[in-house]
N, C-alpha and C positions, 0 to 999 in steps of 0.2 A: 576517803571516798570524791573529795571533792576534786581532789589531783589526777584520778585516775579519770573523771570525766573528762575532767580538761585536758588532760593528755589525748586520751578518744578522739575529742572532737579536732585538737591539732593533728594529730595522724590521720584522719578522716580529710579533714580539709588538703591536709599535703599530697593524699594520694587522691582526691578528687580533679585537684588542679596537674597534677603530674598527668592523671589520664587524659584532661582536657587539651593538655600541649601534645600529648601522643597522638590523640585523633585529628588535630588541626594540623601537625605535621604530616601525618599520614595521607589526609585528603589533599593539601595544597600546596605538596611536591611533588603531585601527580600531576597539576596543571599547569601546561607548558607553557600558554599562550593566554590571553584576557578572551577567545572565543571559548574556550573551555571550562566547563565550571566542574567541582565535583560532582553533579548528579550524573553530567554525561561525558564524566573522563572514563569510566568503567568501558560504554562502549565502543569508542573512538579507541584510548589507548590499544586495545588489544587488537586491533588492527596496523595501527600506528607501528606498535612495538614489532609487530612481524613484518610489515614495511622496511624497518630500521635494520634489522636483523639478514635480511635479503638485499638491504640496497635501492628499494622500488621506495618509486615518488608516492607521496598520499596530500593530496588537497585536503587540509581539515578546516578550509573556510565553514563555516556557516554558511546554509541556503541564502539569506538574506545578504552576506556580502557577496554572492556567488550572482547575487538579483544587481543588484548598487553596482558593481562593477562592470555588466554590460550595460547595465543602463548609463553608466557615466559615458563609456565608450560610444553609443550611438542604437543600442541596440534595446529598443522598447521589449526586454524579455519579461514575462507571468512567470509564477509557481505552477505546477501542474495544476490544474482544478479537480480535486477531491471532494465529490459532493457530499460524500457521508462525515465529512467535515467541514466544509465550507458549509454546510443548512444543519449545520444539530443541531443550534437551536433553534434557528428560525423554522425548520422543515419544509423553507421554500425559498422561493429568491422573485422579487415583487419587481414587474417590467414597468417602466413609465407611465404605460396605460394603467397601471390598477391591478394588471393578471396576476394572480401567483402560478409561477413556475416552480419544478423541481428539474433543473436541466441536466445532462448528463456526460457531459463534456470538454474541455477548455476553450480557452478564445482559439478562432480562428486560421491559421495561416501564421502564426507567432509563434517566435522563440519560447520553449517550455523546458524549464529549471525542472527536474524531475528527483534523483537522490543522486546517494555516494554510496555504495558498498564496495564498490573493486578498489577504490582509492583517488578516484577521479569523478567529476560529476556526470550524471548524463544528461544530455542537454540535447534537443531535438525541436525541428519545427512539426507544428501538427499542421494537418490536414486542414481542405475547407471546410471540413465539420467539424473541428477543433480534437481529430483522433488521430494514433500514432501511426501515420501511414503517409509516401509519398501523394504527392497531391494528381488526382486524373483516374482513380481507379473507381470512382462512383460513376457506373455504368448499368443502368437497368436491366436485367435481364441476361447481361455478359460478364458478372462476376460468378468463378468456380468457386470462391471459400468466402466466409465470412465466421470468422471465428470470437467467440464472447468470452470472456470471464474478467478475475479478477487484478492484482497487481502481477502476478505471473504472466497472462497474457498480455498485457498492456506494455510487458518490458522490463519489470524491474528485476535487478539493476544493471544494465548492459548495455554497449552503444547499439544503435537501431539496427544495424547488421546482423546483431550476433541473436535478437530474441526471436520465441519460438513463432511466431508468424512469420517473420520476415525470413527463417529459413526452409520454412513453408511455401514462400513465396519464391523462393528458387527453382521450386520444380512444378510449384501453380502460380504465374505472376499474375495471376489474379484474384489475390488473396486480401483481403480487406481484415483490418484487425480494429476490433472493437470493445475491447479491453479496456478496464476503467479499475483504477485504483480502489483498493474500497469498499469495491464493491461485493453485494451477495444477489442470490437468486433473485428477488424483486429489480433491483435495479438494474439486475442482466436480462432480467423479462422486459423491463420499459425500454431498454436498449435495443432490444430484440425488436418490438414493435415500432419503434420511433424510429429506426436507421436498417434494420436489417430487412423487415418483411417486404418493404420498399420496393428491393434489389431483385430477390426472388434468387440469391444464390445457388449455385448447383448443389452445394453443401454447405452446412451449418457445424460448426465444431462447438458444443458448450464444453467448455473447463473449469475441472470443479475442484477446487483445492478444499480439504474438509479440516487444513487446520485453522479455519477462520470463516466457510462460508457460512453453518448455521448459525454460528453466531452474528453476523453480519446481517442473518434473515432475522435472527427477533428480534434486534433493534428497525430494519425496513421495515415490517410489520405494521410497525406503530405511524407510520408515517402515514397520514392522507390521501395523500398525491398519490405515493408509490401504490399503495394496497388495493386502487381502483383500477390497476393493470390487468388486476383476476377477470375483470370484463373484458373479455376481448375485442370488442368496440371501444375502449376508452383511449383514447390517445390525446397530446396537449401539443401533435401538430410541432413539435419540433423544429422539422426538417425549413419549414417554412417563414420560421420565426428569428433566423441565425443572425439576423440583422440587430433585432434589438436584443435575445439574448448578450451577442458581443457587447455591446453596448454597455449592460448594466453589470456584468462580469466583470467590465475592465474598470469600471467604477467600485465594484467588490475587493476585488483585488489590487487594486491599486491602493484601498485605504487598507486593508492588512498588510501589504507590504510599507505602507508607513508607521504602523501601529508597530511592527517587529522592528525597524528600522528606528525608531524610540527607542523599545525596549534593549535593542542591540546596544543600543548608545549608552543606555544605563547600565548593562550590564557590565563593558568594560569599564565607565568608571567607577563603579559597584567595587571591580576584580582589581583594582587598581588603589585605589582605598584601603580595601578587605587586607590589600597583601604590606601594608605599613601599619596592620592595626589588627593582627593576629592576637598578640600578646594583649590588647588592652579588652578585646574580645574574651577573651577566657577570664577575665575577672567574672562576669557574666554566665561562665560554663555554657558558652553557646554551643559548641561543637558538640555537649554533650547532649544536650535539647535534642540538639536534630538526632542527634543517634538513637535518641530517644524515642522520638518522633517517629524515624524511618524503622523499627524495630516493629514497633506497634497497630502499624500500617499494614491492609492484608498482605498477606503471606502467599506464597504461591501456591501451597495445597487450599488456601482458602477461596484463591482465582481459580485453580484448577476444580474445586469442588463448585464454583457459577458457572464454568464448563458445562462440565456435566450436565448441571441441570438442563442446560439450554440443549447438549448432544441427545439426551432422555423423554427432550418433552415430543409427547407423539402430536400436537399441532402443529409443532415445525417440519415433521414430515409428513405429515398432512397436506400445509403448504406448499412446503417442497415437490408434491406428488404433483397437488394441482398446475403448478407453473411448467415443471417439465412436459407435462403432458401436453397442458398447452402449444406451449414452444413447437413441440414435435408436432401434431397434429397439422397444425399452422402449416408448418414447412413441408408436410407430405402433400398439402394441398395444392402449391405449386408445383408437386414434383421434383421436387428435393429431396436431399436424404440429411439425415441428423444422425450425427454421434456424436456421444456423451466422453468426455475424455476425465480420466481419472485418473489427477497427478499424484495423488500419494498413499489412496488405498486404506485412508482411515475408517468410512462408516460403511461397515457391512450393511446395516437398513436403507442407506441412500442408493448404494448397487442392487437391492432386492428391488426398490422402488423402479429401478430405471430395468433392470432384468425384466419386471412384471409387463413392464410396458412394450419388452422387445424391441427397445432400443438399442441397437449398437453398441457396446464399450470398447474403447481403447486405452488399455493400462499401462501407458511409461512406466507407472512407478516400479514394474518390475524390473524393467530394465534396469530403474537406477539402484534397486537394492541389490540384485545381481552385480555391481559394477566391484570392480578388485580395488579399488581405492575411494570410499565415499566422500571422503574429505577434500577430494583433489574437484568433486562438483560444486563447491562454493567457494565464493571467493574467500581470499587469504587461510584456505584449508578451515574456518570457522561456521558451524555450522548453527541453522536457526534463522537466518534470514533465508532470502533469494537463492536461488540456485544460479553459477555463474555460467560462463559461457559453455563449456566441457555438459555441464548439467542438461539445459536447453538444446545443447545438440543431440543429446539424446530423444529428449520428450518429443524434439522434432522430427529424428528421423525414425522414432517408433509409429508417428501420426501419418508419414510417409507413405511407411510401407505398408501400413492398412488400406490404405487409401489405393496404393497402386495394387495391391491383393485383391484388396475387392473392386477394381475396377471403376471406379467412383467416379470418376472423371473420362470422359473417351479425347 
């Protein structure tokens, strides 16, 4: 009896350590540089492998390294400011005067490092108000189109002259992009009030992405500053506070860059140390423990149930109705036209709200779905992120054709 127990323990121990070594080899054989970790390798390697097979270049530097390289060359670059990320914990930014504000755009007239989905980092210079436009287009009463939306509108993740709004600008030169990465309907309403309304453009395009807009709204409605934009008279007067905003944003982003630099340096040191300590760490079964924790973390089905709760919450739909109605009626008040751009056709309830308000809807997702090779519309033919240049071209062409058919601008 005792011998059987001992044999079972020895066998189990051997199997556990074989499993530990196997998991370690599987994880770390995929990590090709100290800029990658097992956690990030899955996302990166899909694109690197596609690029390798097709003999394409791929810049796999992390964003912090790109920023540091630019700064070392003399370019005081900043990461694109994503309000929903930068102010997630505080909910606001405090100016030197003590005033609490919620900024909506990046540092003005600066180099902005954005994203990397096509194998190269998208880097652009922000305009005089911190948005993704050429300078000199802010002319009240002389703006043809103002576009509002999230990262798809902002330009993730293509060169500046290939994003949706830039392509529309080829037909309508006086077009401004007010897209903000990570934005939902309340941030978009705030942007409308602070930046679009003073310009009184001929056309307002409200681009809606069903993949996350309602989820973003569920978070934004908790913010005490953003929720005040439901009052049509509320403003933060961000236009007049641009110098103060820039001053504080630079401080916050520089602090963030320094924190990332330290973390990046530490991760490289840890990577080099761990390369030579896999066998030692295996004594403590660290790979098995990490794999166990990964498997008991929230699964995709659990996260989908959370998302389903958000998109079926009637309060979110009622809030969206209030937001879109307010922006629409304000646009009509200065004689402008308002169009709702449904990018993915996901939420019938949202379309019903828009149709009930008699807002014209443009549906580029129909052209996307009808495309003979849908994978060709994504970078590296890998769906799930943003569209690539071909996808954005279809969306822009659909919008321009609708505007021309409607003769919205004489």
